[in-house]
C-alpha positions, 0 to 999 in steps of 0.5 A, a space after each residue: 903738431 905733426 901726426 905722421 901715422 895719421 898722415 899715412 892712414 889718411 893717404 890710404 883713402 879706402 877701407 885700409 885706412 879706416 881699418 888701420 885707424 881702428 887698429 891704431 885706436 885699439 893698440 893705443 887703448 891696449 898699451 897706453 905707454 906705447 909710442 907711435 912713429 913711422 919707420 922705413 921711409 923709402 922712395 916707393 913708400 915715402 910715408 913709411 910704416 906705422 910702428 908701435 913701440 914700448 921697450 922695443 917694437 910691439 908691432 907694425 902696420 903695413 898696407 898692401 893693395 889687398 890687405 893690412 898686415 899687422 906684424 908682431 916682432 916677438 909674435 912667436 913668444 905670444 900665446 895668441 889665445 884667440 888665434 888671430 895670427 894667420 900668417 906663417 911665422 917668420 923667425 920670431 915674427 908673426 902676423 895677421 893679414 886683414 882683408 877687406 871683408 874680415 871682421 876686426 875682433 878689437 877685444 882679442 887684438 887688444 889682448 894680444 897687444 897687451 901681451 906683446 907690450 908686457 913681454 917687451 917691458 919684461 925684457 929678455 931676448 925673444 925665445 
């Protein structure tokens, strides 16, 4: 069986892949019903963008040369009690940029993912 998210992670071959693998495990543990898929395949990014959904997109995991960006589609509606968001809001979306030297607080990320999944499951339009 194919694992397109795993293929994307393996293709990175450096610290970004290792970090995205840890993020993936954290997301799947925090939101057991989440669905993983790849979206937005294009010529410049043929392996696409890992996406986690549960009654709508919870978050996406993009990789750049110098960072891994985790974007929450309804980030503006999340409390973010641990202050993980470090990218200015873009409408309703908010993101976390992880650089190579950054530590991953898996417990705080799990809480944020759980909150985002619960918000999606509760329905309603983004505020």
